[in-house]
N, C-alpha and C positions, 0 to 999 in steps of 0.2 A: 698502481695498476691502470688507472685512467690514462696516465701519461704514456705508458707502454702500449695501451690499446689503440690510441689514436695516431694517425699519421697519413701520409699521402697514399700509402698502400693499405687497403682495407683487409684486415686479418680477423677471422672469427675469434671471439673471446675464448672459446674452448681450445682452439689451436694455440693461442698464446699461453694458456695455462699448461697445456701439454709440453710446449717447448721449455717452459720454466721448470717443470718438475721432472723433465727428462724422458717423457713419453714420446711415442712416435707422432710426427707431424705430417699432415697430408702432403704438403709441399716443402721441399728442402729450402726453397727461397724464403718461405715464411720463417722457418727456423733460423736461418742465417740472419734475417732482418731483426728478429727479436733478440737473439743472443749476442749478436756482434754489432748491432747499431742502437736499438732502442733501450736495451737493458743497461749497457755502459753509459748511455746518455742520461738515463734516469739516475744512475749512481753518481755521475758527475754533477748533476743538479743538486743532489742531496749533499754531497761534499762541499760544493761551492756555497750553497745556502747556509750551511752550518758555519763554515770558515769565515765568510764575510759578515754574518750576523754577530758572531762572537767578537770578531775584530772590531766592528763598529761599537759594540758595547764597551770594550776595553778602551778604545780611543776617546769616546765621549766622557767616560769617567776620569781617565787620566788627565785630560786637558780641560775638564769641566766645561766643555763646549758642546752644545746639542747639535752643532753643525759639523762636528768632527766625524770623519769616516775612515775606513781602513787605508785609503790611498793618500791620506793627509801627510804621511811620512815620506812620500816620494817613491814608494815601492812600485806603484804602477808606472810612474815616470821612468824609473830605472829599467823596468821591463820593456816599456815602449822604446827606450833608447836602444836596447839590445836588439829588439826586433826590427827597428828602423834601419840599423846598420846592416842587418842580414838582407832585408827586403829592398831597401832604397839605396844602400851604399855598398852592396856586394861587389860592384865593379871596381871600387877603390881599394879592396882588400887584396893581399898577396894571393897567388894562385893556390897555394896549399891551404890557406884559410877558406878560400872559396869552396874548395872540395869538401871541407868539413861542414860549413854552415849550410850548404845546399843538400845535405843529407835529410832524410825524413824527420829527424828530431832536431834539425838545425834551429828552427824557431824556438822550440822549447828550451834548448840549451842556451841560446842567446838571451832569451827572456829571463831564465834563471840566473845567468851570470850578471845581467843588468840589475836584477833585484838584489842579488848578493852584494854587489858593489855598493848599492845604496844602503843596504843593511849595515855593512861594516862602517860606512861613513856615519850613519845615524848613531850607531852604538858608540863610536869614538867621540862624537860630539856630546852624547848624553853623559859620558864620564867626565867631561870637562865643564859642563854647564850645571849650575845649581837650579836655575829657573826652568820649570817644565815647559812653560809657554815659549821659551827660546827655541826648544827643539821643534815646536810646531812651525816657527818662523823658518828654521833651517830646512824643514821638509818642504815648505812652500817654495823656498828659493831653489831647492834641487829640482822641483817640478818646473819652475820657470826656465832654468838653465837647459834641462833636457828638451823642453818644448821648443826652445829656440834652436837647439841643435837639430831636432827632427824637422823643423821648418826649413833649415838650410838644405838638408838632404832631400826634402820634398821638392824644393825649387829646382834641383838638378836631376830629378827622376822622371822617368817616362810615365805616361798615363796608366799603363798596365801595372807598374810597380806601385803607384799611388793607390790604385784600386785594390790591389792585394793587401796593402797596409791598412786601408780603410776597413776592409772586411775583417781583418784581425781585430781592429779597435772596436768593432761592433759586438764582439764576443761570439763565441761559437762553442756550444756544449756537445756537439755531435761528432767530433773527429777523434775521439780517444779510443785507443785499443786497450786490451786488458792489462798490459804491462803499465801503461800510463795510469790506469785506474788504481793499480796496486801502489804505485809510488805516491799518488795523490792521497790515498787513504792513510798511508804511513805518515806523511807530512801532517795530515789532519789530526791524527791521534797524538802526535808529538805536540802540536800547537794547543790542542784541547787540554792535555795534561799540564802544560805550562800555565794556561789560563786558569785552570781549576786550582792550581797552587796559589794563585794570586787573589782568590775570592775574598779572603779575610782582609787583605790589604785594600782591596777595592771598596769594601764596605766602610772601612775607616777613612778612606780618602774623601768620602762624601762630606765629611766634617772638616776637611782641610788637611794639608800636609803636616802642620804642626801637631794636630790631634793624632795623626797616624804615628808620628815619631814618639809621642807621649805614651803610646801603647807598646813601644819597643820594636816597632817595625822599621827595618832598614830600608828607608825610602829609595835610596839610589839603587840598591839591589832589586827591589820590587819594580821600580821603573824600568830597569834593564830587562827583567823577565817579561814584563808586559809588552815592551817594544819588540823583544825577540819573538814572543808568541804571535803577535800581530804580523810581523814580517814573514814568519814561516807560513802562517795560514794564508795571508794575502798573496805572498810571492808564489806559493805553489799553485794556487788557483789561477792567478794571472798567467803563469807560465804555460799552463795546459789549456785553458779555455778563453784567455784574454780578459781584459777588464770588464767586469759586470757592474753596471750602474745600479743605483738606488738601494739594493739589498743591504749593503753595509751601513748606509746612512739611516734608513728608515725602520728596519726590523727591530732595532733596540727600542725605538720610540713606541712602536706598535706593541712590543712585549710589555713595556712599562704601563701602557694604557690598558692593556687587556688584563694583566695580572695585578695591577694596582699595588705595586710594592717596589721598594728600592733595595731589597735583599738580593745581592748579586748571585747567590746560589739559585734562587728561583728564576731570576732573569737569565742566568746561564742555561738552565734547562728549558726555559721558554724559547730562547733563541734557537736552541737545537731542534725544537719542534716547529716553530713558526717560519724560520728562515727557509729550510728546504721545502716546506709545504707551499709557501708563496712562490718560490722560484719554480717548483714543479708545475704549479698552476700557470704561471706566465709562460713556461716552455710549452705547455700543452696548447695554450692559445696561439703561440707563435708558429706552431706547426701548421695552422690553418687546415684542420681535418677536411679531407675531400679535395684539397688543392695540391698541385705539384710543386709548390714553393713554400719557403719558410720566411717569416719576418725576422728581422734582427732581434735577438733576445733583449738587448738594451732598450730598444724602443718600447717593448711590451712591459718590461719591469717598471719603467717610469710612467707610462700611460696608465697602467693598472694601479701601481703603488701610490703615486702622489695623491690621487683623490681619496684613497683609503685613509692615508695619514691625516689629510685635511678634515675628513669627516670625523675621525676619532678625536682629533684635537678640539673641534667645535663641540662635539658631544661631551667631552670631559669638562668643558667650560660652560655647559648648560645652554649653549647657543641654539642647539637643535634637539628635538626629542629623539 
């Protein structure tokens, strides 16, 4: 409600409530702003916060690496590659493809296809490799390759194209219509169900892959499900709102420090609460209430989130009171 209430246009709280419950609103413009801009943006915040938080938890446990994040598999890199081709390299595409990618959903489709391509590649690699850490290396190499390709396209692009691509890379939660929200929610539910199915395996993985196998867990199948869940959650968010920094990396750590447990069912529920709450707070700050402009969401998430994590870590280690 705080997120919906604040913005560049001042709307009385009573009018916001009336718009949300279907009562008559004094000004039609207020009703339009609330129902077609602020409410979808708040829901997008909630979906992105949940998806990235759960993805970060899955990756950190799977790779046993506290620095692992949802984008470590190269999903964001694949999405960036697709978007860069649309924005920076559209002039190199055939005419019929230009007509397709320049449609309103062109960037979303390109981002989804890029993420899907990386997903298929990662799943194919995962079936061939026994060592989980090797998948991490493959993800990093995919990121390096796509970054090089984007750099080449950037070199031959105009200033306007580069600016447009930069804005996409900063993340934007406010450009989604209700159809996009529905698709995002469906992807979120699928990813959450896959992640929920993996909770027992995640708890056993804390003691090592051999211990998990001794409990009768099919590690290869579990690893594939975890990777698939992460790709669905991260890929859908990146496709619709762009890459969102910090949330996927830090929320899992914050949840562990707050709830003081390694039980992944508790952490799963904790991420569902803390992830969207913190992202909503960051989005509220980024709106700069009373001003006519918004700050990039990625800048706010890192500026607000990093000190919180440092403070929690120091407090856990009894360095501060």
